[in-house]
Biopython code that builds the backbone (N, CA, C, O; Angstrom):
import numpy as np
from Bio.PDB.StructureBuilder import StructureBuilder

atoms = [
    (1, "MET", "N", (82.937, 120.854, 117.700)),
    (1, "MET", "CA", (84.339, 120.479, 117.617)),
    (1, "MET", "C", (84.919, 121.102, 116.341)),
    (1, "MET", "O", (84.327, 120.988, 115.268)),
    (2, "PRO", "N", (86.055, 121.748, 116.460)),
    (2, "PRO", "CA", (86.670, 122.326, 115.269)),
    (2, "PRO", "C", (87.299, 121.247, 114.380)),
    (2, "PRO", "O", (87.787, 120.228, 114.869)),
    (3, "ILE", "N", (87.278, 121.488, 113.090)),
    (3, "ILE", "CA", (88.046, 120.686, 112.135)),
    (3, "ILE", "C", (89.265, 121.537, 111.815)),
    (3, "ILE", "O", (89.150, 122.591, 111.190)),
    (4, "VAL", "N", (90.432, 121.073, 112.248)),
    (4, "VAL", "CA", (91.648, 121.869, 112.196)),
    (4, "VAL", "C", (92.607, 121.305, 111.150)),
    (4, "VAL", "O", (92.784, 120.092, 111.042)),
    (5, "LEU", "N", (93.221, 122.204, 110.385)),
    (5, "LEU", "CA", (94.204, 121.791, 109.393)),
    (5, "LEU", "C", (95.480, 121.353, 110.103)),
    (5, "LEU", "O", (96.060, 122.135, 110.856)),
    (6, "PRO", "N", (95.927, 120.122, 109.878)),
    (6, "PRO", "CA", (97.180, 119.669, 110.495)),
    (6, "PRO", "C", (98.377, 120.306, 109.791)),
    (6, "PRO", "O", (98.229, 120.923, 108.736)),
    (7, "ASP", "N", (99.542, 120.153, 110.369)),
    (7, "ASP", "CA", (100.769, 120.654, 109.751)),
    (7, "ASP", "C", (101.121, 119.726, 108.593)),
    (7, "ASP", "O", (101.452, 118.558, 108.797)),
    (8, "LEU", "N", (101.047, 120.259, 107.382)),
    (8, "LEU", "CA", (101.336, 119.460, 106.188)),
    (8, "LEU", "C", (102.750, 119.682, 105.676)),
    (8, "LEU", "O", (103.121, 119.179, 104.616)),
    (9, "GLY", "N", (103.543, 120.443, 106.438)),
    (9, "GLY", "CA", (104.940, 120.637, 106.079)),
    (9, "GLY", "C", (105.184, 121.691, 105.023)),
    (9, "GLY", "O", (106.301, 121.807, 104.517)),
    (10, "SER", "N", (104.170, 122.461, 104.678)),
    (10, "SER", "CA", (104.333, 123.510, 103.676)),
    (10, "SER", "C", (103.485, 124.714, 104.053)),
    (10, "SER", "O", (102.317, 124.561, 104.410)),
    (11, "PRO", "N", (104.061, 125.912, 103.977)),
    (11, "PRO", "CA", (103.267, 127.107, 104.276)),
    (11, "PRO", "C", (102.360, 127.515, 103.112)),
    (11, "PRO", "O", (101.522, 128.404, 103.268)),
    (12, "ASN", "N", (102.514, 126.885, 101.964)),
    (12, "ASN", "CA", (101.770, 127.266, 100.767)),
    (12, "ASN", "C", (100.619, 126.315, 100.472)),
    (12, "ASN", "O", (100.588, 125.699, 99.407)),
    (13, "CYS", "N", (99.680, 126.185, 101.392)),
    (13, "CYS", "CA", (98.531, 125.301, 101.218)),
    (13, "CYS", "C", (97.316, 126.112, 100.780)),
    (13, "CYS", "O", (97.150, 127.269, 101.164)),
    (14, "HIS", "N", (96.483, 125.486, 99.979)),
    (14, "HIS", "CA", (95.226, 126.095, 99.552)),
    (14, "HIS", "C", (94.097, 125.099, 99.771)),
    (14, "HIS", "O", (94.230, 123.902, 99.514)),
    (15, "PHE", "N", (92.990, 125.632, 100.251)),
    (15, "PHE", "CA", (91.811, 124.795, 100.412)),
    (15, "PHE", "C", (91.271, 124.500, 99.023)),
    (15, "PHE", "O", (91.112, 125.411, 98.210)),
    (16, "SER", "N", (90.986, 123.229, 98.746)),
    (16, "SER", "CA", (90.518, 122.828, 97.426)),
    (16, "SER", "C", (89.001, 122.688, 97.378)),
    (16, "SER", "O", (88.334, 123.405, 96.632)),
    (17, "LEU", "N", (88.447, 121.756, 98.181)),
    (17, "LEU", "CA", (86.998, 121.551, 98.130)),
    (17, "LEU", "C", (86.499, 120.787, 99.331)),
    (17, "LEU", "O", (87.233, 120.044, 99.982)),
    (18, "TRP", "N", (85.223, 120.995, 99.604)),
    (18, "TRP", "CA", (84.524, 120.223, 100.635)),
    (18, "TRP", "C", (83.924, 118.987, 99.985)),
    (18, "TRP", "O", (83.427, 119.054, 98.861)),
    (19, "LEU", "N", (83.967, 117.873, 100.676)),
    (19, "LEU", "CA", (83.391, 116.627, 100.185)),
    (19, "LEU", "C", (82.057, 116.322, 100.858)),
    (19, "LEU", "O", (81.380, 115.361, 100.495)),
    (20, "VAL", "N", (81.676, 117.152, 101.851)),
    (20, "VAL", "CA", (80.399, 117.004, 102.555)),
    (20, "VAL", "C", (79.750, 118.383, 102.679)),
    (20, "VAL", "O", (80.420, 119.414, 102.631)),
    (21, "ARG", "N", (78.429, 118.368, 102.840)),
    (21, "ARG", "CA", (77.659, 119.605, 102.981)),
    (21, "ARG", "C", (77.266, 119.810, 104.443)),
    (21, "ARG", "O", (77.185, 118.847, 105.207)),
    (22, "PRO", "N", (77.021, 121.070, 104.835)),
    (22, "PRO", "CA", (76.517, 121.298, 106.188)),
    (22, "PRO", "C", (75.249, 120.479, 106.419)),
    (22, "PRO", "O", (74.387, 120.380, 105.547)),
    (23, "GLY", "N", (75.158, 119.901, 107.604)),
    (23, "GLY", "CA", (74.028, 119.049, 107.945)),
    (23, "GLY", "C", (74.250, 117.586, 107.620)),
    (23, "GLY", "O", (73.464, 116.731, 108.030)),
    (24, "GLU", "N", (75.313, 117.289, 106.888)),
    (24, "GLU", "CA", (75.611, 115.903, 106.513)),
    (24, "GLU", "C", (76.366, 115.212, 107.646)),
    (24, "GLU", "O", (77.285, 115.779, 108.238)),
    (25, "ARG", "N", (75.959, 113.979, 107.933)),
    (25, "ARG", "CA", (76.613, 113.199, 108.991)),
    (25, "ARG", "C", (77.877, 112.545, 108.456)),
    (25, "ARG", "O", (77.942, 112.116, 107.304)),
    (26, "VAL", "N", (78.881, 112.481, 109.329)),
    (26, "VAL", "CA", (80.149, 111.829, 108.983)),
    (26, "VAL", "C", (80.561, 110.934, 110.141)),
    (26, "VAL", "O", (80.119, 111.112, 111.276)),
    (27, "ARG", "N", (81.409, 109.979, 109.830)),
    (27, "ARG", "CA", (81.987, 109.109, 110.858)),
    (27, "ARG", "C", (83.470, 109.453, 110.962)),
    (27, "ARG", "O", (84.084, 109.911, 109.998)),
    (28, "GLU", "N", (84.026, 109.229, 112.127)),
    (28, "GLU", "CA", (85.450, 109.493, 112.323)),
    (28, "GLU", "C", (86.249, 108.802, 111.224)),
    (28, "GLU", "O", (86.066, 107.614, 110.963)),
    (29, "GLY", "N", (87.139, 109.561, 110.584)),
    (29, "GLY", "CA", (87.974, 109.020, 109.514)),
    (29, "GLY", "C", (87.423, 109.227, 108.118)),
    (29, "GLY", "O", (88.155, 109.052, 107.144)),
    (30, "ASP", "N", (86.129, 109.603, 107.985)),
    (30, "ASP", "CA", (85.568, 109.895, 106.660)),
    (30, "ASP", "C", (86.276, 111.103, 106.050)),
    (30, "ASP", "O", (86.628, 112.049, 106.754)),
    (31, "ARG", "N", (86.476, 111.059, 104.751)),
    (31, "ARG", "CA", (87.039, 112.213, 104.042)),
    (31, "ARG", "C", (86.019, 113.354, 104.063)),
    (31, "ARG", "O", (84.852, 113.157, 103.727)),
    (32, "VAL", "N", (86.470, 114.552, 104.461)),
    (32, "VAL", "CA", (85.557, 115.694, 104.496)),
    (32, "VAL", "C", (86.005, 116.836, 103.598)),
    (32, "VAL", "O", (85.176, 117.651, 103.194)),
    (33, "ALA", "N", (87.306, 116.921, 103.269)),
    (33, "ALA", "CA", (87.808, 118.037, 102.474)),
    (33, "ALA", "C", (89.131, 117.668, 101.820)),
    (33, "ALA", "O", (89.760, 116.669, 102.169)),
    (34, "GLU", "N", (89.542, 118.503, 100.855)),
    (34, "GLU", "CA", (90.838, 118.345, 100.196)),
    (34, "GLU", "C", (91.637, 119.636, 100.329)),
    (34, "GLU", "O", (91.100, 120.737, 100.203)),
    (35, "ILE", "N", (92.931, 119.472, 100.585)),
    (35, "ILE", "CA", (93.869, 120.580, 100.666)),
    (35, "ILE", "C", (94.939, 120.346, 99.609)),
    (35, "ILE", "O", (95.393, 119.217, 99.424)),
    (36, "VAL", "N", (95.346, 121.413, 98.909)),
    (36, "VAL", "CA", (96.376, 121.316, 97.876)),
    (36, "VAL", "C", (97.619, 122.065, 98.340)),
    (36, "VAL", "O", (97.536, 123.199, 98.811)),
    (37, "PHE", "N", (98.763, 121.420, 98.201)),
    (37, "PHE", "CA", (100.018, 122.129, 98.411)),
    (37, "PHE", "C", (100.991, 121.656, 97.352)),
    (37, "PHE", "O", (100.738, 120.637, 96.708)),
    (38, "PRO", "N", (102.099, 122.362, 97.146)),
    (38, "PRO", "CA", (102.989, 122.031, 96.029)),
    (38, "PRO", "C", (103.301, 120.534, 95.951)),
    (38, "PRO", "O", (103.899, 119.955, 96.857)),
    (39, "GLY", "N", (102.880, 119.936, 94.849)),
    (39, "GLY", "CA", (103.192, 118.547, 94.585)),
    (39, "GLY", "C", (102.224, 117.509, 95.114)),
    (39, "GLY", "O", (102.432, 116.316, 94.892)),
    (40, "ALA", "N", (101.157, 117.928, 95.815)),
    (40, "ALA", "CA", (100.263, 116.908, 96.370)),
    (40, "ALA", "C", (98.886, 117.472, 96.722)),
    (40, "ALA", "O", (98.709, 118.668, 96.954)),
    (41, "VAL", "N", (97.925, 116.554, 96.749)),
    (41, "VAL", "CA", (96.584, 116.841, 97.249)),
    (41, "VAL", "C", (96.387, 115.940, 98.458)),
    (41, "VAL", "O", (96.641, 114.737, 98.384)),
    (42, "VAL", "N", (95.934, 116.513, 99.574)),
    (42, "VAL", "CA", (95.778, 115.773, 100.815)),
    (42, "VAL", "C", (94.313, 115.772, 101.226)),
    (42, "VAL", "O", (93.663, 116.817, 101.234)),
    (43, "ASP", "N", (93.794, 114.590, 101.568)),
    (43, "ASP", "CA", (92.434, 114.481, 102.097)),
    (43, "ASP", "C", (92.459, 114.750, 103.592)),
    (43, "ASP", "O", (93.344, 114.269, 104.301)),
    (44, "LEU", "N", (91.488, 115.519, 104.070)),
    (44, "LEU", "CA", (91.314, 115.712, 105.508)),
    (44, "LEU", "C", (90.166, 114.828, 105.968)),
    (44, "LEU", "O", (89.155, 114.696, 105.278)),
    (45, "SER", "N", (90.329, 114.233, 107.125)),
    (45, "SER", "CA", (89.334, 113.311, 107.662)),
    (45, "SER", "C", (88.588, 113.935, 108.829)),
    (45, "SER", "O", (89.099, 114.826, 109.509)),
    (46, "ALA", "N", (87.369, 113.452, 109.051)),
    (46, "ALA", "CA", (86.583, 113.885, 110.208)),
    (46, "ALA", "C", (87.293, 113.427, 111.475)),
    (46, "ALA", "O", (87.712, 112.272, 111.562)),
    (47, "PRO", "N", (87.435, 114.320, 112.468)),
    (47, "PRO", "CA", (88.118, 113.938, 113.699)),
    (47, "PRO", "C", (87.261, 113.087, 114.638)),
    (47, "PRO", "O", (87.777, 112.506, 115.593)),
    (48, "ALA", "N", (85.947, 113.011, 114.369)),
    (48, "ALA", "CA", (85.031, 112.258, 115.237)),
    (48, "ALA", "C", (83.730, 112.031, 114.479)),
    (48, "ALA", "O", (83.521, 112.610, 113.414)),
    (49, "ASP", "N", (82.855, 111.192, 115.023)),
    (49, "ASP", "CA", (81.517, 111.017, 114.463)),
    (49, "ASP", "C", (80.706, 112.282, 114.746)),
    (49, "ASP", "O", (80.785, 112.841, 115.839)),
    (50, "GLY", "N", (79.934, 112.727, 113.766)),
    (50, "GLY", "CA", (79.099, 113.899, 113.996)),
    (50, "GLY", "C", (78.469, 114.421, 112.731)),
    (50, "GLY", "O", (78.350, 113.707, 111.735)),
    (51, "THR", "N", (78.067, 115.679, 112.779)),
    (51, "THR", "CA", (77.401, 116.356, 111.670)),
    (51, "THR", "C", (78.170, 117.630, 111.345)),
    (51, "THR", "O", (78.469, 118.422, 112.238)),
    (52, "LEU", "N", (78.492, 117.829, 110.062)),
    (52, "LEU", "CA", (79.175, 119.055, 109.663)),
    (52, "LEU", "C", (78.228, 120.227, 109.869)),
    (52, "LEU", "O", (77.132, 120.244, 109.309)),
    (53, "ARG", "N", (78.633, 121.189, 110.654)),
    (53, "ARG", "CA", (77.793, 122.350, 110.951)),
    (53, "ARG", "C", (78.173, 123.565, 110.131)),
    (53, "ARG", "O", (77.298, 124.264, 109.620)),
    (54, "GLU", "N", (79.468, 123.829, 109.997)),
    (54, "GLU", "CA", (79.886, 125.070, 109.355)),
    (54, "GLU", "C", (81.141, 124.834, 108.534)),
    (54, "GLU", "O", (82.063, 124.141, 108.964)),
    (55, "ARG", "N", (81.161, 125.421, 107.346)),
    (55, "ARG", "CA", (82.347, 125.384, 106.498)),
    (55, "ARG", "C", (82.962, 126.779, 106.538)),
    (55, "ARG", "O", (82.358, 127.735, 106.051)),
    (56, "LEU", "N", (84.140, 126.902, 107.106)),
    (56, "LEU", "CA", (84.784, 128.204, 107.266)),
    (56, "LEU", "C", (85.763, 128.518, 106.131)),
    (56, "LEU", "O", (86.004, 129.688, 105.834)),
    (57, "ALA", "N", (86.322, 127.502, 105.505)),
    (57, "ALA", "CA", (87.243, 127.697, 104.383)),
    (57, "ALA", "C", (86.477, 127.537, 103.073)),
    (57, "ALA", "O", (85.531, 126.755, 102.970)),
    (58, "ARG", "N", (86.914, 128.297, 102.084)),
    (58, "ARG", "CA", (86.306, 128.221, 100.752)),
    (58, "ARG", "C", (87.356, 127.782, 99.732)),
    (58, "ARG", "O", (88.548, 128.010, 99.933)),
    (59, "PRO", "N", (86.920, 127.154, 98.640)),
    (59, "PRO", "CA", (87.879, 126.763, 97.608)),
    (59, "PRO", "C", (88.731, 127.959, 97.175)),
    (59, "PRO", "O", (88.222, 129.044, 96.892)),
    (60, "GLY", "N", (90.052, 127.721, 97.134)),
    (60, "GLY", "CA", (90.991, 128.755, 96.736)),
    (60, "GLY", "C", (91.591, 129.533, 97.902)),
    (60, "GLY", "O", (92.584, 130.237, 97.724)),
    (61, "ASP", "N", (91.000, 129.415, 99.099)),
    (61, "ASP", "CA", (91.545, 130.107, 100.273)),
    (61, "ASP", "C", (92.928, 129.576, 100.613)),
    (61, "ASP", "O", (93.170, 128.372, 100.532)),
    (62, "SER", "N", (93.840, 130.474, 100.995)),
    (62, "SER", "CA", (95.113, 130.056, 101.581)),
    (62, "SER", "C", (94.824, 129.626, 103.006)),
    (62, "SER", "O", (94.087, 130.300, 103.726)),
    (63, "VAL", "N", (95.399, 128.509, 103.414)),
    (63, "VAL", "CA", (95.179, 127.990, 104.762)),
    (63, "VAL", "C", (96.522, 127.625, 105.388)),
    (63, "VAL", "O", (97.489, 127.321, 104.690)),
    (64, "VAL", "N", (96.558, 127.663, 106.716)),
    (64, "VAL", "CA", (97.804, 127.370, 107.431)),
    (64, "VAL", "C", (97.543, 126.328, 108.510)),
    (64, "VAL", "O", (96.412, 126.149, 108.962)),
    (65, "ALA", "N", (98.609, 125.646, 108.913)),
    (65, "ALA", "CA", (98.507, 124.642, 109.971)),
    (65, "ALA", "C", (97.900, 125.263, 111.219)),
    (65, "ALA", "O", (98.254, 126.375, 111.612)),
    (66, "GLY", "N", (96.978, 124.529, 111.836)),
    (66, "GLY", "CA", (96.319, 124.993, 113.046)),
    (66, "GLY", "C", (95.060, 125.799, 112.802)),
    (66, "GLY", "O", (94.339, 126.124, 113.745)),
    (67, "GLN", "N", (94.783, 126.129, 111.536)),
    (67, "GLN", "CA", (93.591, 126.914, 111.207)),
    (67, "GLN", "C", (92.341, 126.038, 111.275)),
    (67, "GLN", "O", (92.349, 124.900, 110.808)),
    (68, "THR", "N", (91.278, 126.569, 111.853)),
    (68, "THR", "CA", (89.995, 125.879, 111.872)),
    (68, "THR", "C", (89.318, 126.116, 110.534)),
    (68, "THR", "O", (89.056, 127.258, 110.155)),
    (69, "ILE", "N", (89.033, 125.024, 109.813)),
    (69, "ILE", "CA", (88.414, 125.168, 108.491)),
    (69, "ILE", "C", (86.929, 124.855, 108.508)),
    (69, "ILE", "O", (86.221, 125.142, 107.542)),
    (70, "GLY", "N", (86.450, 124.268, 109.601)),
    (70, "GLY", "CA", (85.032, 123.942, 109.715)),
    (70, "GLY", "C", (84.711, 123.504, 111.132)),
    (70, "GLY", "O", (85.596, 123.375, 111.978)),
    (71, "THR", "N", (83.411, 123.275, 111.375)),
    (71, "THR", "CA", (83.005, 122.800, 112.696)),
    (71, "THR", "C", (82.120, 121.575, 112.557)),
    (71, "THR", "O", (81.372, 121.416, 111.592)),
    (72, "LEU", "N", (82.237, 120.725, 113.552)),
    (72, "LEU", "CA", (81.525, 119.455, 113.589)),
    (72, "LEU", "C", (80.741, 119.383, 114.889)),
    (72, "LEU", "O", (81.294, 119.602, 115.967)),
    (73, "GLU", "N", (79.459, 119.078, 114.788)),
    (73, "GLU", "CA", (78.670, 118.808, 115.995)),
    (73, "GLU", "C", (78.815, 117.327, 116.287)),
    (73, "GLU", "O", (78.497, 116.486, 115.447)),
    (74, "LEU", "N", (79.288, 117.016, 117.460)),
    (74, "LEU", "CA", (79.547, 115.619, 117.807)),
    (74, "LEU", "C", (78.243, 114.825, 117.886)),
    (74, "LEU", "O", (77.202, 115.338, 118.297)),
    (75, "ALA", "N", (78.334, 113.560, 117.482)),
    (75, "ALA", "CA", (77.199, 112.650, 117.564)),
    (75, "ALA", "C", (76.944, 112.314, 119.026)),
    (75, "ALA", "O", (77.868, 112.287, 119.838)),
    (76, "ASP", "N", (75.686, 112.059, 119.352)),
    (76, "ASP", "CA", (75.350, 111.615, 120.708)),
    (76, "ASP", "C", (75.937, 110.237, 120.940)),
    (76, "ASP", "O", (75.905, 109.377, 120.060)),
    (77, "SER", "N", (76.465, 110.038, 122.118)),
    (77, "SER", "CA", (77.065, 108.731, 122.441)),
    (77, "SER", "C", (76.008, 107.767, 122.887)),
    (77, "SER", "O", (76.314, 106.617, 123.202)),
]
sb = StructureBuilder()
sb.init_structure("model")
sb.init_model(0)
sb.init_chain("A")
sb.init_seg("    ")
for serial, (resi, resn, name, xyz) in enumerate(atoms, 1):
    if name == "N":
        sb.init_residue(resn, " ", resi, " ")
    sb.init_atom(name, np.array(xyz, "f"), 0.0, 1.0, " ", f" {name:<3s}", serial, name[0])
structure = sb.get_structure()
């Protein structure tokens, strides 16, 4: 499952940092990353329970709404 950057209302967003490492399990709603845009820092949450598989964005990268910044392997139901 992709972890997608939502529309934060600004085209000038930068990826700040990952809060989890690949292979780390997360639950839906857990903070997984931070995005910086003029005047604010926004936490991104896991869209579902699972394991972070891949980090596609790096600190300092410019990012845009709809961009996939990482991938999540869904937990078994």
